[in-house]
N, C-alpha and C positions, 0 to 999 in steps of 0.2 A: 577148430576155432582159430580165427586170426588173432594174433597177439596184438596187444595195444601198441600204438605208435611209439610210445615212450620206451617200452620194453624192447622193441626191435632196435631202437637207437641205442639203448643201454647195452645190448649184446654187441652191437657194432663197436661201441666205445670200449667195452672190455676186450674185444678182439684186437683193437688197435694197439693195445699194449704189446701184442705179439708182432706188430709190424713196425717197430722202431720207436713208438711213443714211449716215453719213460713210464714205468709202472706207477700206478696210483699208490699213494701212501696207505698203509694199513689203517682202516678207520678206527677211531677211538671209541666209537659206540657200536655195539652190536645189537641186532634185533633178536630177542629171545624167541619170539613166535613170528615167523616171517610169512605165514599163510595169508592169502587174500581173504577178505570178507566179501561174500557174495549174497545178493538178494535179487529177487525177481519182482518186477512191477508189470503185471500182465505178460506180454511177450518180450519185455525188455529185461536184460540182465545187467545189473549194476555191480561193478567190482571195485573195491577200494583196497589200496595197498599203501603201507607206510614203510619208510626206510631212512636211515641216516643219509644225508646228502654226501657225506664223506665217501660213501660207497660208490658214487657215480664216477664214471670215467671223466677225465678232464674235457675231452672233446664234446661229450654229451652235455655236460654241465654248461659249457660255454655256448653251445648251439642253442640251448633252451633257456639260457639266462638264469641258471640256478647256481647259487653260491655253494661251493663244497665247503663244509665245515663240520667239525666234530660235535658241535653243539646245536646242530640244525637237523630237523626231521622233515621229510617230504611226504605229503599226502597226494596220492594220485587216484582219481576216480574216473572210471570209464563206463559208459553206457552203450550197450550194443543190442541190436535186434537182428535175428537170423542166426544162421550157423555156418561154419566153415567159410568158404570163399564168398558166400552171400551175406556175411555179417557186415552191418553198417553201423556207424555211430549214430546215436540218438541225442539231439539237443535237449537240454533240460535246465531248470533253475536249480543249482546245487549250492547249498549253504552248509558250511562246516564249522564246528566249534571243537575245541579241545579243553579238557579239564585235567588238572594234576591232583595228586593226593592231598595237597595242602588246601584244596578248595578253589584254587585259581581257575577261572574259566575265561577263555578268550576266543574270538572268531579267527578262523583261518581264511585269509583272503585268497580266493581261487581265481585262476585265469585259465582261459582256453589255450590248449597246446595242440595245434593243428599241423597236419602234414598230409597233403593229398586228400583222400576221402576220410581219413581217420582223425578223430578229435577226442581229447581227454581233458579233464580239469585237474590242475596242479596248484598246490600251495605249499608253503613252508612255515615251520614254527620253530622258535628257539627253545631249547631245553637245558636244564641243569641236570647232569648225570650223577647218580642213577636217578631214573624217574619212571613212573608208571603213568601213562597217559590214557585218558578215555576220550575216544573220538565219537562225535555225533554228527551225522550227515543227513540233512533233509533234502530229499530229491522230489521235485515236482516236474512231471512231464508236460509237454505242450497241451495234451488233452485233459490236464487237470489231475491225472492219477498221481498219488503221492506215496512215499515210503520213507521211513527213517531207518538208517543203519546206525547201530551202536556197537562198538567193540573197544577192547582195552589191549594195549601193548606195553610191554616192559622194555626199557632201554638201559643197558649197563655199560659202564666204562670198560674198555678192554685192557 
């Protein structure tokens, strides 16, 4: 399976630390459960990942316009059809919200992150650490098929 555009760039950004770029500071927030959440909608696979933006390499963050910060979490959603080298991005209407344990609920503004043939949806949200966040992502494909992803992640100060 082809890796999402962002994670390919993330790997390049992390490797750049070995090629003379100053090492990124140790993030102040760590992700207790870093697994992706995956659902299928017909023949489309939707994958959502969250991570502290402080974990991004500076080159990657700059290239994609993402502010690296200890108090900011990034949501990345990719939709793919096919497998291996035949995998392609699938456009959709993606709406995301996040809730905290205090009952606060807010939208996550998503934007398209494209490079070549691959496209993902990315958005960021401010957090006060420690925090447990519940993500809800509503996905509607162009053919009208719908699915809602829900998952919770804990973030702790390091």
